[in-house]
N, C-alpha and C positions, 0 to 999 in steps of 0.2 A: 260244303266249301267251295262255290260256285267257282266256273269253268276260265273265271277272269285270273281268279288266285291262281289252281294250276296251274294256267297258263306262266303266270310270271314265276312261280319258282320253280317250272320246267327248265324256261331260259337260264337263270341264275344257275340253277345245276346244273347242265351243260355250258356255262361261260366259266366259273369256277373252275367244273372237271380240266376243259380247254387250257387252262393257265395251270391247272399243277402239274399239264401232260408236259406243257411249253417247258416250266422250270423242271421236270424232273429229265428233261431231254436238256435241257443247258446244264444241269448239272451232269449226268452222263458225261457227255464230252466234254466237260470239264476236267470227271473223275479218269476218262482214257488219256488224256494230254497229259498229266499228274503224274498219270501211274509209269506211265511211257517216260517221261523225262527222268524222274526218280528209278527205274530200274535200267538208265542208262545210263546215271550218274553213279549207281551201285557197282554195276558193271566194272566200268573205269576205276573205281576206287578200290574193288576186288584184286582187277590185274597190277595197280600202282602197291599193292600190300604185299602181292607175293611176290612180284618181280623186280620193288625198288633196290632189289642191294643188284642188276645186275651190271652197273654202271661204276661202283667201286670193284668186280670184279674184274672188269674190262682195264680199270685201271691197275687193279695190283698185278695182274697177267702180264701186262704190255708197256712200255713209258711210249703215249702213243705220239708226242710232243715230243723236238728237238729245236732247240734254241728258236723256239714258237712256233716253228711246224712242223706237219704232220708225218710220222716215221711213216708212210704208206706199208712199205715193204714191212716191217714189225707189225704193223696191228690191223690191214686189210685179211689175212688170214686168220689172226683170233676173231672180227668181229663176221666173217662172211662162214666162222664156225658157229658164232651164236644165235647169227640168222637162219644158219642149217635145223639146228637144235631148239631154236622156237621161230619160225616162221614169220611171228607178225610182230617183230620189230623192225625200228629202222635207227641205225647207226649213226648219228653225228658228232665232230669234233668243233668247237666254237674255240675264239681265243676269250681274255676275261670279257667283251663287250660283246659279246654274242655273236659274231660275224662265224659264219659255218665255214670253216678253214675244211674241211674232208667229211666224207659221208659213204655211207653203203646203204640202196637204196633198192628195192625193186625199180627195173626200169630204169632207173636213174633219173628220173624224172621230179629235178626241184624247183620248186618256185619259188621261195624266198631266200634272200642272202646274208638274211639277219634274223636272230630269235631273239624275245626280252630273254637276261637274266634276272630280272627281280623272282619270277616263281624256279628259277633254277636255284638262289641263292634260298629262297624260303625254302624249299623240300631236302636244302644241305644241312638249312640250321636248325631245321626240325628232324633231321636225320628219317624224313620220311615217314616218321609220323604222323603226319598232319597231310590229308588229300589234299594235293594242288593240283591244277594244269596250266599246261603250258602251250605251246605256240607248234604249231603240224608244221612243217616247211611245202609240205605237198599237199596241202590247202590253207589258203591265206583267209584267215577269219575264223580257222577253226580251232578249237583247242581241245587238248587231249594228256590224258596221263601217262606221263614219263618216270624214267628214272636218269636221275644225274651224281655226278660226281665230280668233285675237282682234282685237276689234274698240277702239279706240282713240277719243275725240275729245279730241287736242290731244295730250297724254301721258298721259292716267288712260285706266286700262282701265275701259269701261262694259260689256261684254258680250264673248259668245262667237257667232260663227258658226256654227253644229253641224247637218251635211247628212250623215244616213241611206242608206247608197248602194243598198242595197236595199229597194224598198217593196211594204209590207204586198200589192200584187199583185204584185210580182215572185215577192219570194218564195214566195207560193203559186204561181204557175208551174211556178218554177224546183222548188219541192220536188216537185210533182208528177215534171214530167218525172224531177226529179233520183236520186228512190225507186223510178220504174220502171225508169231508167238502172242505180241499183245493186242493185238486187232481180238483174234479171237477169246483168248480169256477176260479183254476185256470189255469183249461183246455180248458173252455168256453173262460175265458178272452184270454187266451193265439191263440185259434183260430182263436178267432174273429179278435185279432189286425194282429195277421199273414195273415188272409185275405185279409183285407182291407190295412195293408204294403205291402202286395202280388200285390196286383192291384195296388196300387201306385207306387211300385217300377216297375213292368214290366212297369208299362206305361210311367213312364221316364225313363226309360232305353232303352225303345223303342223312344223315340226322341230323345236320344243321337246316338243308332248307327243308325238313320236315317239323323240324319247331318251326325255320319263318311262313312254312304254307299255314301253321294255330295263327303263327300275327299278323299275319297279313289277312288271316279271314275273321280275327277278333276285330281287327281296325276295317275293316267293310264292315260288320255290325254295326259297329261303335257311327260311321258315318251316316247309317239311313236310319240312325234313331234309337240304338239300344244303348243307350244311358250305362244301363250297370255293365254290360260284356268287358269282363276286365282280365287280362293274359292271366291263365291259370300259373300255377309254381311249376307244374310237375313241363310244361310245356316251353318254361321258358332255357332252358338251357343253356351253349354258350353262347348264344344272347340275352342274358338274365339283367343285362346294364341295358341292351334296348326297351327290353321287354318292361322292369321299373320303371324304365324314361315311360315311357305311352302308356303304366297303371297310373303314375304320379300326374302326368297331364291330361290324363281323362278323368282322375279325380278335381284336378282345379279347372278343369270345363265344367263337369258339374255341378261344382260350384260357385262355379258365374254364373252358371246361368240361374242358377235358383236366389241368386242374390239380384240379378237383375229383374227374376220373376215376383222375387220378394220389393225388388226397388217399384213393382209398376202395382202390385197391388198399393202401395204408401202411397202411389201419386192418383189413385184412383179416389185412394181415402181422402186424400189434400183437395183434390177436388174438389168432393165433396161435401168435407165439413168447411173447405171455404166459401162455397157456393150459399153453403148456412151459411155462415155467421155472415156474410155481403149482405145477403136478401135478410137479414131480421134487420138490420139499422135502418136500409133504404125501403122495408114494408111501413116500418114506423115512421120515417121522412115522410113518405107519401101520404100514409094512413090521414096523419095528424094536416099537413097540406091542404089536401083532400077538405078536412073540416074546416080551416081556417076559408077555404073557397068556398063552400058551400057558406058557410056559417058566418058572413063576415059582418054583416050588418045585424046581428044577432047575440055577439059574445060579444060579452063585456071586457076590459082590459085587462081585468085581472087572470082571467082566461085564458086572453089569446096571448099573456105575457109566458102565463103555462106554458101553453103549445110550442112555443118559440123556444124557450129553453128544452123542452124534450127531443127537439128539431135541431137543437145545436149540440146536446150533448149525444145523436145519436151519429150527428154528420162527424162528431169529435173519436167516436166510436170506429167511425167505419175509416176514417180519415189517418188512426193511429194501424187499426190493421195491416190495413194498406199498405204504409210502412215498414210495417213488423215483415208483410210479406218481403216487399222487393229487399230491404235489409239481409233475411235470412238465403233467400236466394242468391241473390251476389255474395254472401256470406259460401252458402254451398261449391257458389263455382269457381269459388276462389278467386273473386274481381276484387276482392277487400283485401290487401294487404298492409301489415301493422308498419305504423311510423315510430320504432320505437325511441324512447327519448328516457335517462334519469327523471323519477320527478318520488314526492316524497306522498308515501299513499295514504297518512293519517291525515294530510289536512285535504284530497279529493272525498276523501271517504267523511271526511268531518262536511264539505258541502253537500255530496248527495243527501247527508241524514236531516243535513239543516233541510233542503227542500220537502222532505216527507213529511214534517214534523204533524204541520200543518196536516195533514188528512188525516195523520195517523191520531193526533188527536183527535176530531172530528168522529173515528171509528173507539176513540176509548183504546186506544191499543199507543201503550209504552213503548217508543222505539229509542234505543240507548247505543252510543261508541262506547268504547275501550279499546285502548291501545296503551302501552307502553310509553313513556317518553321519548326514550331513545329508538327510532328504528330505522332501519338503512334504507338508504334511497334502493328503489325498483326500477327494473327496466322496461318499458312494458309502453302499449298503447295509448296514453290518455284515454283519451274518448273512448275509445274500445272497453279499457277496463269499466273506467263509468258507466258505461249504456252494461256490460255487465250487474255494477252493482245495481243500477239501478231496477231490472229486468229480479235479481233476487229478491229484493224490498217489497216492487209489485209483485211480487205471488206470492210471500208473504204477511202482505198486510191481505190477500186475498183470499187469506183460507184461517187468519188469526181471529180468533173470537170476539169479540169488544169485552175489555178488561183483561186483555192478554200482551205478552209483550215482545218483541223483538229485539234480539242484543248482535249489534256487528261488531267484533271484533279482532283485532288484526295483533298476530304475534311472531315477534321473532324466530327465526328458522335456522338451520345452520345454513339451506342454499336460498333465503328469503325470508321471505313473508308470507304468512300465514294468515291468508283472509278466512274467516267463520261468522257465517248467518246462521241465527236460531233464534226458532219461533217453537211460541206453544199451542200451536193451532191441533187439529189432528189427528196429523200424524197418515204415512203411509205403511199402507201391508207391504209384512216383506218383499215376499212374490210376485209383488206389482213395480219396486223399485229400480228396477233395471231399465223398464220402460216409459219413466216418466219424462227421460228425457230425448223423447220421437216427439217427432213434431205432432202438433194434436194429442198428446196426449194425457188425460189425466191423471187421478193420484190412484181414481180405481180402475188403472187402466182401458175406459172404456173414452171414444170418442167426446172431446168435449163438445158443449153445445151454449158455452154463453160465454161472450167478451173476448171472443179469439185466443180463448187458453188455450195453450200450448206449444204455442211457439214461444215465447219467453225464453226458457231453459233451453230449449234447443237451439237459440241462438245465443244461449249466455257457452253450451257447449261450444260451438262451432268458434268463439270469439277466442275461448281457451285453449283448442284446437291451433289454433294455428299461431297461439302464444305458446305450442308445446307445455303447457299444462291440461292437469287432469283435473276436471271435478268429481267430486265423492260427496257421498249422501249419505247418512244415518237417520233413522226415523223409525220410530214403536210409536202402534196407535194407541190414539189416548196421552201420549206424552211429548208431540210437537215433533218438527225437522231440521236436521242442521245441513246446509251443505255447507265444504271448506275446499279452498284452494292455495296452489302455493305460488306467489308468481317471483320470478327471480331475481337477488339483490344483484345493483349495477356495479360489475366489477372496474369500471374505469378508477 
């Protein structure tokens, strides 16, 4: 492992550690805040549960309101007595709308003239069983635990006894002690949790970055040309998705490299074979032209005609080979797109077979077409399908001996029309049948050495590929060869 890999993994380690520490600090601050808030709420609820009935006792002991006005002489003594017993309370009398009519509080400083009656009514309706906070008249905007009870004159509701259970002075003392205690407790828990979490986190991050170092090292070796480098199973850890993705990518890259190398070998082989096939007819043409020029005055007319026919045949072969090369290169480069249309395949096959009958008779080969009377229309490019049939018949004529037979059969299938061309030629060894569709390959698997052999079947394969069809071969040495493919039926 080189220093660059170590430096990269170390930087990542410290970045992850810093991010993890920041998250822990934020969580700790949030924990302290939530603890402080919930503990304060808890203390207020405890107060309300313990002292929630004192307002009811006040109303029970005296009649705070007379004709809707506070009876200060009757109520102040008992109010003061309650505050002596429990100095943390502040006692208020309100009307039914929450307007403060009278109060007994330390320092006599009250800043609100009216409190909301909704919490008071909720408290009374639930008989103090539900935790409710009400307005603090001495601290506008602050809500505190309270006790409340209705005040009746006869059967009529005249107002409410409203007692704040934590006076301003008690709240100040409680708050200072509470904050000190909570801060100490929260800080202790926070730092203990932080230390434990940080230790565990750093160990976990260390394991992760250790696996990452191994992944980076494997990536570096692959980049430097070690195409067998893969991330082992024991090095994947929690980064198994990344490791598996890299291994899959490496396998694909290696496969692509091998494919490119194979294509390069085929290209070199193609150039060599094309050079050979072009050189042969050119040499023949050149040789006979030289002979004609040198012996022009001495050659009989019959021999001159024979030489010219040989030159013509060789130039025709040369033109045919060049045309095949152009056609194959266009097909391979996807420059030919099929112009599909519905047509009757039996009529096309009959035309193609008719064109080859003379050549077949010259070679003493029986060429026949078989097809049922009713065949569906196929959907394909007429010219390209015709070219495929011609190449297959050319191939069969080339390898079928005199007295042999070539059969073109069309059959109706579920998804279209099957085309089958069989001959009684020498057959192809099973081990070499997969190679015959490669360009410049003969049945024996060796490069073709005459007549431009090898491009015909490759062109057929390409034509069928752009029709989303596949050509199949079945052959046995000494028993002939059969090629077949399926063209889709027209669905219109």
